[in-house]
Structures are given as structure tokens and as C-alpha cells.
N, C-alpha and C positions, 0 to 999 in steps of 0.2 A: 795172457794172449794165447799161449799154447792150448789151454783148455777150450778156447773158442774154436781153434783150428780142429781140435779133436772132435768137438761137438759137431762142427760143420761136416767133417768127413763122415762121422757116424750117421748123421741125418741123410746125407746124400747116398751113402753106401747101403743103408738099410731103411729106405723110405717106407716100405710096407710095415716095418716094425714100429714106426712112429705112431700108428693108430692104436697100438697096444700100450704105449707109454702112459704112465699114470700122471706125470706132471705136464703142464702145458708148455714148459720152457723148451723141451726138445722139439715139439711141433712148432713153436713160436718162430724158429729161425726160417720157416717156410713162408712167412707172411711178407717179408721184405720191408714193409714200411712201418711196422709197429715195432718199437724197440722191445728187447726182451723183458725189462722190468715192467714196461707198460702192458705188454702182452700178458704177463703173469698176473698183474693186478686186474686186468680186464677180465680174465677167466675166473679169478677169485670172486670178482663182483658178480659175474654171471652165475657162478655156483651159489653165492649168497642170496641172490634174488631170482632163483630159478623159477619160482612160482609165477613171477611176472614175465621173465624172459622167455619162458617156453611158449608163450602166446606168439611172440615174434618169430620164434623158430618154426612153430606150426604154420604160421602164415607164409613163411619162406618155403618150407618143405611140407606141403599138405599131405603127402603120403605117409608121414610119420604118424604112428598111432599114439594114443594116450599111454599105452604100455611102454612104447619106445621112449617117450618123453620121461616117464617115471624112471626108466632104466638109465637114461643119459645123465640126469641129475646135474647138468652143467659141466659135464666132462667132455672136453673137445674130442678126444680120441673115440669116445663112444658115439658122439654125434657124427663124426666122419664115417665110422663103421655102419651106423644105421642108415645114413644117406646112401652109402655104397650098396647096401643090401636092398633097400626099398626101391631104389631107382635103377638098379642093375647097371651101375656105372663102375668105372675103374676107381681104384684108390686115389690116383692122381686127380681125376675129375672131381671126386668128392672133396679132396683137399682144396682144390681150386675154388669150389663153391663156398666152402666154409671160410676160406681166406677172404673172398669177396664180401661175405656177410660180416666178417670181423671188421673189415675196413669201414663198412657202413655203420656197424654198431659202435665202433670206436669214435666215429665222428659225431655221434648223438650226444 
């Protein structure tokens, strides 16, 4: 339980750093409705099927280039960063967009 509190405090205190985290579990606490194990499994599935998933990502965020998609390779933090850069939006706005997409993707 204490580790969850520490994780939550870390995510809230250092939100911009979440985009640089390698694992999806740190960023997963920002989704709200997807449990952490489900969130991790979902992003592992996305990484494993990136060739198919990147079409849905490109459809959602058309400004992402093929090079961006190759660099992202199913990594959430890279996706958030590329959306932030390409669309000129804040980190929080990019996080919100990815969270919304995750909810839609998770329900498929």
C-alpha cells in the first residue's frame, strides 16, 4: 500500500517526468479507469502488435510521421512526447488525449 502512495505522489509531483519513464505503469496511474495490471498488459499488447496498432494511432493523430511511428514503437511515453511536439500542446493535453485513446482502445 505504501508503494502505491509513493507512486501516486511521484506521478503527481513529477508529471513531466512521466513522459520519459520507460514502463507504462508509472503513466498508468493517470488513466483512472484502467487498472495498473490491465494498463501494463494493454501497452505490452500494443508494443507486440505495433505494426497493426500504428494505423489506429496514425488515424487518431494524423500529424505523426512514419518516422515518428517507427520511433514510438508502442511506447506510451514516446507517443505522448511526439503528440506534444507535433501538435504544439502541453504535456497534460497530450496525456489527456492518449488517456482517451487508451480507454477507446481498451474497450475494443
